[in-house]
N, C-alpha and C positions, 0 to 999 in steps of 0.2 A: 625469497623467504615466504613461507605460508603464514596465513593469519591464524591466530589462536582461535580455537573453536569456542563458541558461546555455550554456556551451561543453562539451557532452558529447563524449566520445571514442569513436571506433569500437571495436567488439569489446572493450568494457570492462564491468566489473561495477559496479553502483551499489546502495547501501543507500538505499532510498527510504522515507520515513516521514512521518507527520503525526499530529496529535492533534486531537480534536474541539474545537470552540469552547468556551471556558470550562471545559475538562476534563470536559465533560458526557458522560455515557454514552449516546451516540446509537446506538451499535451494540450495544445491550444485549440484544436478543432474537435468536433464531436466524433468524427470517425476514429481519431486516435484515442480519445477517451473511451469510446466503446470497445476498441480493441483491448485496451488495458483491462477494462471491466470484464470482458470475455475471458481473458487469460486468468484473472483472479478466480473466476468460477470454474474454468476448465481444469486448472492444475490442483485445485483444492480436492478434487475427486480422488486423487492418488494419495491422500494423506488422512490422518485422523484429526486434522485441524478443523475448527469451525470459524467461518468468517462472520464475526459478530457485527462489525460496522466497517464502512469505508467511505472515503471522500477523495475523488480524483479532481485535483485543481490543475490549472494551466502549467504550473512549474513544480508541483509536488503532489504527494499523496499521503494519506493516513489510512491505516487499517487497525482494527482491533481483532486479534486472533486469540482463540482459546485452544490451548494444546490438549492433546489426549494422552494416551499412554506412551506415545513416541514424540516427546517434545522437540527432538532435533528435526522433525518434519518442517519446522519453520525455516531452517536454513535451506533445505532442499527446495521447498516451495518458493521461497523468495528468489533463489537462483534461477529456477525455471521461468518464473514470471518475468524477471528483469532481463534475462538473456533472450528469451523469445521476443519480448517487446522490443528490445534494442535491435535485434536482427531485422525484424519486420519494419520498424520505423526507419532505420538507416537505409534499407532497400527502397522503401516507398518514397522517402524524401531525398534520396541520392546523397546521403551524408555518411560520414565515417566517425568512429570514436564512441566514447562513452555517452550514454544517455543520462545516467544518474551520477550524482556527486558522491562517489565512494560507496562503501557498503551501507546498507540500510541500518537504521537505528531501531532498537527494540527495547522498550522500557517495560519492565514488569509492573503490572498494576496490582500492588499488594492487597489493597483493601477495596471493599465495594465502593467506597466514596471515590477512590482513584478511578475505578472503572466508569462510574457515572460522570465524573468530571471529563474524562477523556472522550466519552461518547458525546457529551454535550458540546465539547470543543469541536469535534469532528462535524457534528450536526450543524453548528453555527458558522463554520468556515466560509461557505459561499455567501451567507448573509452578511457577515462582517466585511467581506471583500466587495460587497455591493452587487453581486451577480444576480441575486434573487431577494425577494422580500421575506419569503418563508422557506425554511429548509425543505419542505415537501415539494417545492417547485424545482429543485435541482436534481436533474436526472442521473447524475454520476455519483450518487451517494446512497448509502444504506445505513441506517442507524437503528 
């Protein structure tokens, strides 16, 4: 049975996030985080989306995406990023199966205050986890 498609809105901001399967630290080394970051930038070129912010942690990621005239680009973009990443990581680490815990979540950021809160949350994620003292020190984020 296929999943129901999501109804994304044109020219809107979304907080997109997902966690690795079983809360496993799949993105634990810098090479894997760099691969994920590379895929974020590589596949965005094929869309009208704008990558406003991101943070790649050991077992999850957060993005803020702005849709253009083709809001369904989010679904295609996330499928390409997740599938490509899973195939490469499974090959590299000689593993099989899902990387992420189900389909990504995408919350519409209705108001400017929602966008600012989400961006601040993403920015502070590595600080709260004790990985860095200042958000600017964390190389796998953009806010």
